[in-house]
SEKE-241047 format. One record per residue (C-alpha): z, y, x; residue in three letters. Coordinates in nm, 2 decimals. Example, Ala and Ser with C-alpha at 12.3 -4.5 7.8 and 13.67 -1.06 7.14 Angstrom:
BEGIN
<w->0.78, v->-0.45, u->1.23, res->ALA>
<w->0.71, v->-0.11, u->1.37, res->SER>
This chain:
BEGIN
<w->3.80, v->7.78, u->-6.87, res->UNK>
<w->3.58, v->7.85, u->-6.58, res->UNK>
<w->3.73, v->7.96, u->-6.23, res->UNK>
<w->3.68, v->8.23, u->-6.05, res->UNK>
<w->3.70, v->8.24, u->-5.67, res->UNK>
<w->3.97, v->8.43, u->-5.47, res->UNK>
<w->3.84, v->8.48, u->-5.13, res->UNK>
<w->3.97, v->8.59, u->-4.77, res->UNK>
<w->4.11, v->8.92, u->-4.75, res->UNK>
<w->3.97, v->9.14, u->-4.49, res->UNK>
<w->4.22, v->9.38, u->-4.35, res->UNK>
<w->4.26, v->9.25, u->-3.99, res->UNK>
<w->4.60, v->9.13, u->-3.87, res->UNK>
<w->4.70, v->9.19, u->-4.21, res->UNK>
<w->4.47, v->8.92, u->-4.34, res->UNK>
<w->4.60, v->8.59, u->-4.53, res->UNK>
<w->4.39, v->8.31, u->-4.71, res->UNK>
<w->4.48, v->8.29, u->-5.07, res->UNK>
<w->4.44, v->8.00, u->-5.29, res->UNK>
<w->4.06, v->7.88, u->-5.34, res->UNK>
<w->4.06, v->7.92, u->-5.71, res->UNK>
<w->4.25, v->8.13, u->-5.99, res->UNK>
<w->4.20, v->8.05, u->-6.35, res->UNK>
<w->4.17, v->8.35, u->-6.59, res->UNK>
<w->4.48, v->8.41, u->-6.77, res->UNK>
<w->4.57, v->8.24, u->-7.10, res->UNK>
<w->4.62, v->8.52, u->-7.29, res->UNK>
<w->4.86, v->8.46, u->-7.63, res->UNK>
<w->5.05, v->8.66, u->-7.87, res->UNK>
<w->5.36, v->8.81, u->-7.70, res->UNK>
<w->5.70, v->8.74, u->-7.81, res->UNK>
<w->6.05, v->8.88, u->-7.77, res->UNK>
<w->5.91, v->9.22, u->-7.63, res->UNK>
<w->6.12, v->9.56, u->-7.69, res->UNK>
<w->6.02, v->9.83, u->-7.95, res->UNK>
<w->5.83, v->10.15, u->-7.80, res->UNK>
<w->6.04, v->10.42, u->-7.76, res->UNK>
<w->6.06, v->10.69, u->-8.04, res->UNK>
<w->5.77, v->10.88, u->-8.06, res->UNK>
<w->5.54, v->10.67, u->-7.87, res->UNK>
<w->5.33, v->10.43, u->-8.07, res->UNK>
<w->5.21, v->10.09, u->-7.97, res->UNK>
<w->4.86, v->10.05, u->-7.84, res->UNK>
<w->4.61, v->10.00, u->-8.13, res->UNK>
<w->4.49, v->9.67, u->-7.99, res->UNK>
<w->4.84, v->9.51, u->-7.95, res->UNK>
<w->4.96, v->9.30, u->-7.68, res->UNK>
<w->4.91, v->9.00, u->-7.51, res->UNK>
<w->5.08, v->8.81, u->-7.27, res->UNK>
<w->5.01, v->8.54, u->-7.04, res->UNK>
<w->5.18, v->8.36, u->-6.71, res->UNK>
<w->4.99, v->8.32, u->-6.40, res->UNK>
<w->5.09, v->8.08, u->-6.15, res->UNK>
<w->5.09, v->8.19, u->-5.78, res->UNK>
<w->5.23, v->8.00, u->-5.46, res->UNK>
<w->5.59, v->8.05, u->-5.34, res->UNK>
<w->5.50, v->8.07, u->-5.02, res->UNK>
<w->5.15, v->8.20, u->-4.90, res->UNK>
<w->5.19, v->8.00, u->-4.57, res->UNK>
<w->5.19, v->7.71, u->-4.79, res->UNK>
<w->4.95, v->7.78, u->-5.06, res->UNK>
<w->4.91, v->7.41, u->-5.23, res->UNK>
<w->5.26, v->7.39, u->-5.23, res->UNK>
<w->5.55, v->7.50, u->-5.50, res->UNK>
<w->5.40, v->7.74, u->-5.75, res->UNK>
<w->5.62, v->7.98, u->-5.91, res->UNK>
<w->5.51, v->8.19, u->-6.25, res->UNK>
<w->5.42, v->8.59, u->-6.28, res->UNK>
<w->5.45, v->8.72, u->-6.62, res->UNK>
<w->5.18, v->8.94, u->-6.75, res->UNK>
<w->5.10, v->9.18, u->-7.02, res->UNK>
<w->4.80, v->9.32, u->-7.16, res->UNK>
<w->4.70, v->9.59, u->-7.38, res->UNK>
<w->4.33, v->9.58, u->-7.43, res->UNK>
<w->4.11, v->9.88, u->-7.39, res->UNK>
<w->4.06, v->10.09, u->-7.72, res->UNK>
<w->3.73, v->10.20, u->-7.68, res->UNK>
<w->3.58, v->9.88, u->-7.54, res->UNK>
<w->3.22, v->9.99, u->-7.51, res->UNK>
<w->3.30, v->10.24, u->-7.26, res->UNK>
<w->3.56, v->10.00, u->-7.07, res->UNK>
<w->3.61, v->10.07, u->-6.71, res->UNK>
<w->3.81, v->9.77, u->-6.64, res->UNK>
<w->4.21, v->9.69, u->-6.58, res->UNK>
<w->4.44, v->9.93, u->-6.46, res->UNK>
<w->4.77, v->9.72, u->-6.34, res->UNK>
<w->5.11, v->9.89, u->-6.34, res->UNK>
<w->5.40, v->9.88, u->-6.12, res->UNK>
<w->5.66, v->10.10, u->-6.26, res->UNK>
<w->5.93, v->10.11, u->-5.99, res->UNK>
<w->6.20, v->9.91, u->-5.84, res->UNK>
<w->6.21, v->9.71, u->-5.65, res->UNK>
<w->6.37, v->9.48, u->-5.91, res->UNK>
<w->6.20, v->9.70, u->-6.22, res->UNK>
<w->6.00, v->9.48, u->-6.49, res->UNK>
<w->5.65, v->9.55, u->-6.59, res->UNK>
<w->5.62, v->9.36, u->-6.93, res->UNK>
<w->5.89, v->9.51, u->-7.13, res->UNK>
<w->5.83, v->9.84, u->-6.95, res->UNK>
<w->5.46, v->9.86, u->-7.10, res->UNK>
<w->5.57, v->9.73, u->-7.43, res->UNK>
<w->5.80, v->10.05, u->-7.42, res->UNK>
<w->5.61, v->10.30, u->-7.26, res->UNK>
<w->5.22, v->10.23, u->-7.38, res->UNK>
<w->5.20, v->10.52, u->-7.54, res->UNK>
<w->5.26, v->10.75, u->-7.24, res->UNK>
<w->4.92, v->10.59, u->-7.11, res->UNK>
<w->4.72, v->10.62, u->-7.41, res->UNK>
<w->4.40, v->10.83, u->-7.29, res->UNK>
<w->4.40, v->10.59, u->-7.00, res->UNK>
<w->4.41, v->10.28, u->-7.22, res->UNK>
<w->4.08, v->10.36, u->-7.43, res->UNK>
<w->3.89, v->10.28, u->-7.12, res->UNK>
<w->4.13, v->10.07, u->-6.94, res->UNK>
<w->4.31, v->9.73, u->-7.03, res->UNK>
<w->4.64, v->9.85, u->-6.93, res->UNK>
<w->4.80, v->9.57, u->-6.74, res->UNK>
<w->5.16, v->9.54, u->-6.61, res->UNK>
<w->5.34, v->9.22, u->-6.45, res->UNK>
<w->5.67, v->9.13, u->-6.34, res->UNK>
<w->5.68, v->9.09, u->-5.98, res->UNK>
<w->5.79, v->8.79, u->-5.83, res->UNK>
<w->6.17, v->8.74, u->-5.84, res->UNK>
<w->6.20, v->8.98, u->-6.19, res->UNK>
<w->6.26, v->8.96, u->-6.54, res->UNK>
<w->6.01, v->8.71, u->-6.72, res->UNK>
<w->5.84, v->8.58, u->-6.38, res->UNK>
<w->6.04, v->8.30, u->-6.16, res->UNK>
<w->6.37, v->8.51, u->-6.14, res->UNK>
<w->6.63, v->8.60, u->-5.88, res->UNK>
<w->6.97, v->8.49, u->-6.04, res->UNK>
<w->7.29, v->8.58, u->-5.85, res->UNK>
<w->7.64, v->8.62, u->-6.11, res->UNK>
<w->7.68, v->8.62, u->-6.48, res->UNK>
<w->7.73, v->8.89, u->-6.70, res->UNK>
<w->8.08, v->8.96, u->-6.65, res->UNK>
<w->8.12, v->8.95, u->-6.31, res->UNK>
<w->7.84, v->9.20, u->-6.30, res->UNK>
<w->8.08, v->9.45, u->-6.51, res->UNK>
<w->8.35, v->9.38, u->-6.25, res->UNK>
<w->8.08, v->9.48, u->-5.94, res->UNK>
<w->7.94, v->9.77, u->-6.15, res->UNK>
<w->8.29, v->9.88, u->-6.18, res->UNK>
<w->8.46, v->9.84, u->-5.85, res->UNK>
<w->8.50, v->10.12, u->-5.61, res->UNK>
<w->8.23, v->10.18, u->-5.38, res->UNK>
<w->8.37, v->10.45, u->-5.21, res->UNK>
<w->8.66, v->10.28, u->-5.03, res->UNK>
<w->8.94, v->10.54, u->-4.88, res->UNK>
<w->9.17, v->10.29, u->-4.72, res->UNK>
<w->9.17, v->9.97, u->-4.54, res->UNK>
<w->9.27, v->9.76, u->-4.84, res->UNK>
<w->8.96, v->9.93, u->-5.05, res->UNK>
<w->8.75, v->9.86, u->-4.77, res->UNK>
<w->8.89, v->9.52, u->-4.74, res->UNK>
<w->8.79, v->9.44, u->-5.10, res->UNK>
<w->8.45, v->9.61, u->-5.10, res->UNK>
<w->8.34, v->9.39, u->-4.80, res->UNK>
<w->8.46, v->9.07, u->-4.98, res->UNK>
<w->8.28, v->9.20, u->-5.27, res->UNK>
<w->7.95, v->9.21, u->-5.08, res->UNK>
<w->8.00, v->8.87, u->-4.92, res->UNK>
<w->8.09, v->8.69, u->-5.25, res->UNK>
<w->7.78, v->8.84, u->-5.39, res->UNK>
<w->7.54, v->8.74, u->-5.10, res->UNK>
<w->7.68, v->8.40, u->-5.13, res->UNK>
<w->7.62, v->8.35, u->-5.49, res->UNK>
<w->7.28, v->8.47, u->-5.44, res->UNK>
<w->7.19, v->8.22, u->-5.21, res->UNK>
<w->7.39, v->7.97, u->-5.42, res->UNK>
<w->7.20, v->8.02, u->-5.70, res->UNK>
<w->6.84, v->8.14, u->-5.55, res->UNK>
<w->6.83, v->8.06, u->-5.20, res->UNK>
<w->6.49, v->7.88, u->-5.22, res->UNK>
<w->6.33, v->8.21, u->-5.38, res->UNK>
<w->6.48, v->8.46, u->-5.16, res->UNK>
<w->6.29, v->8.43, u->-4.84, res->UNK>
<w->5.95, v->8.46, u->-5.04, res->UNK>
<w->6.04, v->8.78, u->-5.28, res->UNK>
<w->5.93, v->9.06, u->-5.03, res->UNK>
<w->5.65, v->9.32, u->-5.10, res->UNK>
<w->5.38, v->9.16, u->-4.89, res->UNK>
<w->5.41, v->8.83, u->-5.11, res->UNK>
<w->5.40, v->9.07, u->-5.45, res->UNK>
<w->5.09, v->9.24, u->-5.29, res->UNK>
<w->4.92, v->8.90, u->-5.25, res->UNK>
<w->5.00, v->8.81, u->-5.58, res->UNK>
<w->4.85, v->9.15, u->-5.70, res->UNK>
<w->4.54, v->9.02, u->-5.55, res->UNK>
<w->4.55, v->8.67, u->-5.73, res->UNK>
<w->4.62, v->8.91, u->-6.08, res->UNK>
<w->4.27, v->9.10, u->-5.98, res->UNK>
<w->4.07, v->8.77, u->-5.96, res->UNK>
<w->4.22, v->8.60, u->-6.25, res->UNK>
<w->4.13, v->8.95, u->-6.43, res->UNK>
<w->3.77, v->8.92, u->-6.31, res->UNK>
<w->3.78, v->9.25, u->-6.18, res->UNK>
<w->3.60, v->9.36, u->-5.86, res->UNK>
<w->3.84, v->9.60, u->-5.75, res->UNK>
<w->4.18, v->9.65, u->-5.81, res->UNK>
<w->4.27, v->9.99, u->-6.05, res->UNK>
<w->4.62, v->10.04, u->-5.97, res->UNK>
<w->4.89, v->10.27, u->-6.08, res->UNK>
<w->5.21, v->10.26, u->-5.89, res->UNK>
<w->5.54, v->10.46, u->-5.95, res->UNK>
<w->5.86, v->10.49, u->-5.71, res->UNK>
<w->5.88, v->10.15, u->-5.55, res->UNK>
<w->5.53, v->10.08, u->-5.68, res->UNK>
<w->5.38, v->10.32, u->-5.44, res->UNK>
<w->5.51, v->10.09, u->-5.20, res->UNK>
<w->5.39, v->9.78, u->-5.34, res->UNK>
<w->5.05, v->9.96, u->-5.36, res->UNK>
<w->5.04, v->10.08, u->-5.02, res->UNK>
<w->5.13, v->9.70, u->-4.91, res->UNK>
<w->4.79, v->9.60, u->-5.10, res->UNK>
<w->4.56, v->9.83, u->-4.98, res->UNK>
<w->4.68, v->9.77, u->-4.63, res->UNK>
<w->4.62, v->9.38, u->-4.67, res->UNK>
<w->4.30, v->9.41, u->-4.91, res->UNK>
<w->4.15, v->9.76, u->-4.83, res->UNK>
<w->3.81, v->9.64, u->-4.94, res->UNK>
<w->3.93, v->9.56, u->-5.26, res->UNK>
<w->4.11, v->9.89, u->-5.35, res->UNK>
<w->3.96, v->10.07, u->-5.68, res->UNK>
<w->4.08, v->10.39, u->-5.82, res->UNK>
<w->4.49, v->10.37, u->-5.71, res->UNK>
<w->4.73, v->10.65, u->-5.78, res->UNK>
<w->5.06, v->10.66, u->-5.63, res->UNK>
<w->5.31, v->10.83, u->-5.83, res->UNK>
<w->5.72, v->10.92, u->-5.65, res->UNK>
<w->5.58, v->10.84, u->-5.33, res->UNK>
<w->5.80, v->10.61, u->-5.08, res->UNK>
<w->5.77, v->10.70, u->-4.69, res->UNK>
<w->5.78, v->10.33, u->-4.58, res->UNK>
<w->5.78, v->10.45, u->-4.27, res->UNK>
<w->6.12, v->10.54, u->-4.20, res->UNK>
<w->6.48, v->10.33, u->-4.15, res->UNK>
<w->6.77, v->10.28, u->-4.40, res->UNK>
<w->6.98, v->10.54, u->-4.25, res->UNK>
<w->6.71, v->10.81, u->-4.27, res->UNK>
<w->6.60, v->10.71, u->-4.61, res->UNK>
<w->6.94, v->10.74, u->-4.76, res->UNK>
<w->7.02, v->11.05, u->-4.57, res->UNK>
<w->6.71, v->11.21, u->-4.73, res->UNK>
<w->6.78, v->11.06, u->-5.05, res->UNK>
<w->7.13, v->11.19, u->-5.06, res->UNK>
<w->7.03, v->11.53, u->-4.99, res->UNK>
<w->6.76, v->11.51, u->-5.27, res->UNK>
<w->6.99, v->11.39, u->-5.52, res->UNK>
<w->7.24, v->11.67, u->-5.42, res->UNK>
<w->6.94, v->11.91, u->-5.47, res->UNK>
<w->6.87, v->11.76, u->-5.78, res->UNK>
<w->7.25, v->11.81, u->-5.89, res->UNK>
<w->7.21, v->12.20, u->-5.83, res->UNK>
<w->6.89, v->12.21, u->-6.03, res->UNK>
<w->7.08, v->12.06, u->-6.34, res->UNK>
<w->7.38, v->12.28, u->-6.25, res->UNK>
<w->7.21, v->12.57, u->-6.27, res->UNK>
<w->7.03, v->12.49, u->-6.59, res->UNK>
<w->7.37, v->12.37, u->-6.75, res->UNK>
<w->7.54, v->12.69, u->-6.63, res->UNK>
<w->7.30, v->12.93, u->-6.81, res->UNK>
<w->7.39, v->12.76, u->-7.16, res->UNK>
<w->7.73, v->12.94, u->-7.15, res->UNK>
<w->8.07, v->12.82, u->-7.13, res->UNK>
<w->8.04, v->12.68, u->-7.47, res->UNK>
<w->7.84, v->12.43, u->-7.38, res->UNK>
<w->7.88, v->12.40, u->-7.04, res->UNK>
<w->8.25, v->12.43, u->-6.91, res->UNK>
<w->8.20, v->12.32, u->-6.58, res->UNK>
<w->8.10, v->12.65, u->-6.42, res->UNK>
<w->7.93, v->12.99, u->-6.43, res->UNK>
<w->7.67, v->12.90, u->-6.18, res->UNK>
<w->7.51, v->12.60, u->-6.00, res->UNK>
<w->7.76, v->12.58, u->-5.70, res->UNK>
<w->8.06, v->12.58, u->-5.96, res->UNK>
<w->7.92, v->12.29, u->-6.16, res->UNK>
<w->7.83, v->12.08, u->-5.87, res->UNK>
<w->8.19, v->12.12, u->-5.73, res->UNK>
<w->8.31, v->12.05, u->-6.09, res->UNK>
<w->8.12, v->11.72, u->-6.08, res->UNK>
<w->8.24, v->11.66, u->-5.79, res->UNK>
<w->8.65, v->11.68, u->-5.88, res->UNK>
<w->8.54, v->11.47, u->-6.18, res->UNK>
<w->8.44, v->11.20, u->-6.00, res->UNK>
<w->8.70, v->11.23, u->-5.75, res->UNK>
<w->8.94, v->11.21, u->-6.03, res->UNK>
<w->8.81, v->10.93, u->-6.18, res->UNK>
<w->8.88, v->10.74, u->-5.86, res->UNK>
<w->9.25, v->10.78, u->-5.94, res->UNK>
<w->9.22, v->10.75, u->-6.29, res->UNK>
<w->8.95, v->10.62, u->-6.49, res->UNK>
<w->8.84, v->10.73, u->-6.87, res->UNK>
<w->8.84, v->10.55, u->-7.16, res->UNK>
<w->8.54, v->10.45, u->-7.36, res->UNK>
<w->8.43, v->10.37, u->-7.70, res->UNK>
<w->8.34, v->10.01, u->-7.61, res->UNK>
<w->8.67, v->9.97, u->-7.48, res->UNK>
<w->8.55, v->9.93, u->-7.13, res->UNK>
<w->8.69, v->10.20, u->-6.86, res->UNK>
<w->8.46, v->10.46, u->-6.70, res->UNK>
<w->8.54, v->10.45, u->-6.35, res->UNK>
<w->8.41, v->10.65, u->-6.05, res->UNK>
<w->8.11, v->10.42, u->-5.93, res->UNK>
<w->8.04, v->10.40, u->-6.29, res->UNK>
<w->8.05, v->10.76, u->-6.32, res->UNK>
<w->7.85, v->10.85, u->-6.03, res->UNK>
<w->7.56, v->10.61, u->-6.15, res->UNK>
<w->7.54, v->10.77, u->-6.49, res->UNK>
<w->7.54, v->11.13, u->-6.31, res->UNK>
<w->7.25, v->11.00, u->-6.10, res->UNK>
<w->7.06, v->10.85, u->-6.39, res->UNK>
<w->7.12, v->11.18, u->-6.58, res->UNK>
<w->6.90, v->11.34, u->-6.29, res->UNK>
<w->6.59, v->11.13, u->-6.30, res->UNK>
<w->6.43, v->11.32, u->-6.58, res->UNK>
<w->6.50, v->11.68, u->-6.72, res->UNK>
<w->6.49, v->11.51, u->-7.08, res->UNK>
<w->6.82, v->11.34, u->-7.00, res->UNK>
<w->6.99, v->11.65, u->-6.86, res->UNK>
<w->7.13, v->11.78, u->-7.20, res->UNK>
<w->7.28, v->11.39, u->-7.21, res->UNK>
<w->7.43, v->11.43, u->-6.89, res->UNK>
<w->7.56, v->11.80, u->-6.94, res->UNK>
<w->7.73, v->11.63, u->-7.30, res->UNK>
<w->7.88, v->11.34, u->-7.12, res->UNK>
<w->8.03, v->11.58, u->-6.86, res->UNK>
<w->8.18, v->11.80, u->-7.15, res->UNK>
<w->8.32, v->11.49, u->-7.28, res->UNK>
<w->8.48, v->11.39, u->-6.99, res->UNK>
<w->8.64, v->11.73, u->-6.90, res->UNK>
<w->8.71, v->11.83, u->-7.28, res->UNK>
<w->8.80, v->11.49, u->-7.46, res->UNK>
<w->8.87, v->11.28, u->-7.18, res->UNK>
<w->8.59, v->11.04, u->-7.31, res->UNK>
<w->8.34, v->10.87, u->-7.07, res->UNK>
<w->8.17, v->10.69, u->-7.32, res->UNK>
<w->7.84, v->10.89, u->-7.26, res->UNK>
<w->7.83, v->10.88, u->-6.88, res->UNK>
<w->7.89, v->10.51, u->-6.92, res->UNK>
<w->7.58, v->10.47, u->-7.14, res->UNK>
<w->7.37, v->10.64, u->-6.89, res->UNK>
<w->7.54, v->10.41, u->-6.64, res->UNK>
<w->7.47, v->10.11, u->-6.79, res->UNK>
<w->7.08, v->10.22, u->-6.87, res->UNK>
<w->7.05, v->10.22, u->-6.48, res->UNK>
<w->7.21, v->9.92, u->-6.40, res->UNK>
<w->7.03, v->9.72, u->-6.66, res->UNK>
<w->7.30, v->9.65, u->-6.88, res->UNK>
<w->7.21, v->9.60, u->-7.25, res->UNK>
<w->7.39, v->9.69, u->-7.58, res->UNK>
<w->7.52, v->9.32, u->-7.59, res->UNK>
<w->7.65, v->9.33, u->-7.27, res->UNK>
<w->7.38, v->9.09, u->-7.12, res->UNK>
<w->7.23, v->9.25, u->-6.78, res->UNK>
<w->6.84, v->9.21, u->-6.68, res->UNK>
<w->6.79, v->9.06, u->-6.33, res->UNK>
<w->6.73, v->9.41, u->-6.22, res->UNK>
<w->7.02, v->9.44, u->-5.94, res->UNK>
<w->6.99, v->9.11, u->-5.82, res->UNK>
<w->6.58, v->9.13, u->-5.77, res->UNK>
<w->6.63, v->9.49, u->-5.61, res->UNK>
<w->6.87, v->9.35, u->-5.35, res->UNK>
<w->6.65, v->9.04, u->-5.31, res->UNK>
<w->6.36, v->9.24, u->-5.23, res->UNK>
<w->6.49, v->9.54, u->-5.04, res->UNK>
<w->6.65, v->9.24, u->-4.79, res->UNK>
<w->6.31, v->9.05, u->-4.77, res->UNK>
<w->6.15, v->9.37, u->-4.67, res->UNK>
<w->6.40, v->9.49, u->-4.40, res->UNK>
<w->6.54, v->9.38, u->-4.07, res->UNK>
<w->6.81, v->9.66, u->-4.08, res->UNK>
<w->7.17, v->9.47, u->-4.11, res->UNK>
<w->7.43, v->9.74, u->-4.04, res->UNK>
<w->7.84, v->9.71, u->-4.01, res->UNK>
<w->8.11, v->9.88, u->-4.14, res->UNK>
<w->8.14, v->10.07, u->-3.80, res->UNK>
<w->7.81, v->10.21, u->-3.85, res->UNK>
<w->7.89, v->10.34, u->-4.20, res->UNK>
<w->8.21, v->10.53, u->-4.08, res->UNK>
<w->8.03, v->10.67, u->-3.80, res->UNK>
<w->7.78, v->10.81, u->-4.06, res->UNK>
<w->7.98, v->10.92, u->-4.31, res->UNK>
<w->8.02, v->11.26, u->-4.18, res->UNK>
<w->7.63, v->11.31, u->-4.19, res->UNK>
<w->7.62, v->11.16, u->-4.52, res->UNK>
<w->7.91, v->11.40, u->-4.68, res->UNK>
<w->7.71, v->11.68, u->-4.49, res->UNK>
<w->7.42, v->11.57, u->-4.67, res->UNK>
<w->7.56, v->11.53, u->-5.02, res->UNK>
<w->7.92, v->11.57, u->-5.08, res->UNK>
<w->7.90, v->11.43, u->-5.42, res->UNK>
<w->7.66, v->11.11, u->-5.34, res->UNK>
<w->7.69, v->11.08, u->-4.97, res->UNK>
<w->7.99, v->10.86, u->-4.94, res->UNK>
<w->7.85, v->10.57, u->-5.18, res->UNK>
<w->7.53, v->10.60, u->-5.04, res->UNK>
<w->7.65, v->10.57, u->-4.69, res->UNK>
<w->7.84, v->10.23, u->-4.75, res->UNK>
<w->7.55, v->10.11, u->-4.95, res->UNK>
<w->7.40, v->10.09, u->-4.63, res->UNK>
<w->7.58, v->9.73, u->-4.62, res->UNK>
<w->7.39, v->9.62, u->-4.89, res->UNK>
<w->7.18, v->9.35, u->-4.68, res->UNK>
<w->7.47, v->9.27, u->-4.43, res->UNK>
<w->7.54, v->8.89, u->-4.45, res->UNK>
<w->7.21, v->8.84, u->-4.66, res->UNK>
<w->7.10, v->8.50, u->-4.62, res->UNK>
<w->6.76, v->8.61, u->-4.54, res->UNK>
<w->6.66, v->8.79, u->-4.24, res->UNK>
<w->6.43, v->9.03, u->-4.34, res->UNK>
<w->6.06, v->9.12, u->-4.24, res->UNK>
<w->5.99, v->9.48, u->-4.13, res->UNK>
<w->5.57, v->9.41, u->-4.17, res->UNK>
<w->5.59, v->9.54, u->-4.52, res->UNK>
<w->5.64, v->9.87, u->-4.40, res->UNK>
<w->5.27, v->9.89, u->-4.29, res->UNK>
<w->5.08, v->10.04, u->-4.51, res->UNK>
<w->4.78, v->10.19, u->-4.27, res->UNK>
<w->4.47, v->10.15, u->-4.48, res->UNK>
<w->4.21, v->10.39, u->-4.35, res->UNK>
<w->3.89, v->10.20, u->-4.49, res->UNK>
<w->4.02, v->10.16, u->-4.81, res->UNK>
<w->3.85, v->10.37, u->-5.13, res->UNK>
<w->4.04, v->10.71, u->-5.17, res->UNK>
<w->4.42, v->10.69, u->-5.29, res->UNK>
<w->4.60, v->10.96, u->-5.49, res->UNK>
<w->4.94, v->11.03, u->-5.40, res->UNK>
<w->5.15, v->11.25, u->-5.59, res->UNK>
<w->5.53, v->11.39, u->-5.46, res->UNK>
<w->5.74, v->11.61, u->-5.71, res->UNK>
<w->5.92, v->11.88, u->-5.55, res->UNK>
<w->6.24, v->11.82, u->-5.71, res->UNK>
<w->6.24, v->11.45, u->-5.72, res->UNK>
<w->6.59, v->11.31, u->-5.67, res->UNK>
<w->6.53, v->10.96, u->-5.58, res->UNK>
<w->6.21, v->10.99, u->-5.39, res->UNK>
<w->6.23, v->11.33, u->-5.21, res->UNK>
<w->5.89, v->11.53, u->-5.20, res->UNK>
<w->5.84, v->11.47, u->-4.81, res->UNK>
<w->5.83, v->11.11, u->-4.86, res->UNK>
<w->5.46, v->11.15, u->-5.06, res->UNK>
<w->5.31, v->11.38, u->-4.76, res->UNK>
<w->5.44, v->11.11, u->-4.52, res->UNK>
<w->5.30, v->10.80, u->-4.76, res->UNK>
<w->4.95, v->11.01, u->-4.76, res->UNK>
<w->4.97, v->11.03, u->-4.37, res->UNK>
<w->5.03, v->10.67, u->-4.33, res->UNK>
<w->4.75, v->10.55, u->-4.55, res->UNK>
<w->4.53, v->10.71, u->-4.35, res->UNK>
<w->4.16, v->10.75, u->-4.46, res->UNK>
<w->4.09, v->10.93, u->-4.78, res->UNK>
<w->4.42, v->10.95, u->-4.91, res->UNK>
<w->4.46, v->11.27, u->-5.09, res->UNK>
<w->4.80, v->11.42, u->-5.18, res->UNK>
<w->4.88, v->11.63, u->-5.50, res->UNK>
<w->5.19, v->11.82, u->-5.54, res->UNK>
<w->5.40, v->11.88, u->-5.83, res->UNK>
<w->5.66, v->12.15, u->-5.85, res->UNK>
<w->5.91, v->12.03, u->-6.09, res->UNK>
<w->6.22, v->11.84, u->-6.14, res->UNK>
<w->6.27, v->11.46, u->-6.22, res->UNK>
<w->6.17, v->11.16, u->-6.07, res->UNK>
<w->5.81, v->11.12, u->-6.09, res->UNK>
<w->5.55, v->11.37, u->-6.21, res->UNK>
<w->5.31, v->11.22, u->-6.44, res->UNK>
<w->5.57, v->11.11, u->-6.69, res->UNK>
<w->5.69, v->11.47, u->-6.71, res->UNK>
<w->5.39, v->11.55, u->-6.96, res->UNK>
<w->5.27, v->11.82, u->-6.71, res->UNK>
<w->4.94, v->11.87, u->-6.82, res->UNK>
<w->4.79, v->11.95, u->-6.49, res->UNK>
<w->4.93, v->11.64, u->-6.35, res->UNK>
<w->4.80, v->11.42, u->-6.63, res->UNK>
<w->4.45, v->11.61, u->-6.60, res->UNK>
<w->4.45, v->11.53, u->-6.24, res->UNK>
<w->4.52, v->11.17, u->-6.27, res->UNK>
<w->4.27, v->11.12, u->-6.55, res->UNK>
<w->3.98, v->11.30, u->-6.39, res->UNK>
<w->4.02, v->11.05, u->-6.10, res->UNK>
<w->4.14, v->10.71, u->-6.32, res->UNK>
<w->3.84, v->10.80, u->-6.55, res->UNK>
<w->3.57, v->10.96, u->-6.35, res->UNK>
<w->3.64, v->10.92, u->-6.01, res->UNK>
<w->3.68, v->11.29, u->-5.95, res->UNK>
<w->3.97, v->11.37, u->-5.68, res->UNK>
<w->4.16, v->11.70, u->-5.64, res->UNK>
<w->4.11, v->11.91, u->-5.31, res->UNK>
<w->4.36, v->11.77, u->-5.06, res->UNK>
<w->4.69, v->11.99, u->-5.09, res->UNK>
<w->4.62, v->12.10, u->-5.45, res->UNK>
<w->4.94, v->12.18, u->-5.68, res->UNK>
<w->5.03, v->12.14, u->-6.01, res->UNK>
<w->5.35, v->12.31, u->-6.19, res->UNK>
<w->5.58, v->12.61, u->-6.14, res->UNK>
<w->5.94, v->12.51, u->-6.08, res->UNK>
<w->6.17, v->12.67, u->-6.34, res->UNK>
<w->6.38, v->12.93, u->-6.26, res->UNK>
<w->6.74, v->12.78, u->-6.08, res->UNK>
C-alpha cells in the first residue's frame, strides 16, 4: 500500500518529530471479540481489526517498535461520511478494542457518518501489554487489607506494594518508561495519519479527557471535533486529586442512599434516609475488616473487595439496584456474592478467573505520568483529612497514595500540560454527581485547555454524561460532532433527581 506522510508537530515546546512514514492499517476480520451488551446491536457494517507499529521510544523513532491494536466499525452511511471518530473510554489502562465491541451500539447515530475507531493504548490489552503478576496473585492482591490498622498490617501492605513493583519491573521493565500519556498522544497522531484523516475527531471519556488534552497540547493544528466527557483536572497533584475524589464518592454514596431509602425497609433495610444508609454501609465494611463474607464462588468477600464493589456500583444509576441487592444480601443472608461480582467487574476479572491487564497498565501509566512519590508518614499525616472527606472511602484512598512509591520509573509531570489555545473548539462535559471525576474538574480542564474550549454541565448522577442516555446531552454532543455546532459556554442539561 502507498505510505502516508506524518509531519512534524507544531506545538512549540511540546513538538516532537514523528516517524517519517506510516502505512495505512491492514484491516482484517476481528477474532475473539466479546459480544455486545444486551439490547445493544452490533454495527450493521461489522468490525474490522488491525495492528499499527509505533516506536517504543519517540526519542529514538527508528528503534524498537511496539504494537497498537485497532478496531473499526465503518460508517453505515458512507455517502455522508465525515471521517473517523477515535475513542478512548477511560482508565488509564482501559482497553478500547473490546469496549467498542461491547458498546458500539451506544454510538449508533454517530456511527452513521463516522467510522467508529478505538485502540488499546500502549501497555494495554491487545497492544504490547504491561504484565506484572499472574491471576492467582491478583486474587490475593485485590483481597488484601488496604486500610491497615496496626503496625503489622501496615508492614504487610507496604511489603505487598514493594513486591508488586518489583514484579512489574522484572516482567515489563523495558516498557514501563514509555507508557506515559504523552507517548500515547503521539500514537494517536500516527493513528490519525494511518487512517488518512486531515484532523483527529475524538471522543474521550474520563482518563480519555486527559489523553485528549495531551494530544491537543502536542498537535493543536490537527485537532478536529473533540468531546471530552467526565473530565479530569490534569493540573492538581495526587493528594488533592485523591481528596476530591474521596469527597465525590462519599457524595455519590449519599445520593444512592437517598434513592435506596425511598424503596422502603423491605428493599433497603440499611436505613430510612441517606445518612442512615451511608452509616450502615460503613458498618458493613468495618465488619468485613474483622470477618469476610462467604460467596457462591468459594472466595471470600473481604473489606477491600467489598469497598471496590460499592464504589463500582456508584458509577451508574443502572447499577444502583445491583448495589442495593448486594448490600441486602450482605445484611440479611451474610452472602457477599453480588458485591464480589461488582468488584470483579471493576478489577477486570473474568468469570473464568483470568484478569485483563487493567491494574498493571493503570499503575504503569499513572506512575509514568507523575513524579509524586509519597511515604507512609505522609499517609499517616493525611489520614484525618481523608477521613473527613469520606468516612467510607477516605482511608483506602489515603493509602492508595503509595501506588507509585518504589516504582522503577521516576515519572514525568509533562503530561499534565494541556494548554492548547490555538486548537479547534473542544467540548468539555462534567456531571455534577460524578463519583470518579468530580464536577469541578470539568471547568478546570476547560480553563487549562484555553482557546475555544466550551463547558457543558450535566446535572445528574453516575460517571460521565453521554452514556447516561440523557437526551439533551446526546443532542448537544451530536450537534457538535455531526454538524460542528457548539452549545453556549456554560450550557447545562439534566436535572438532578430528588435525593
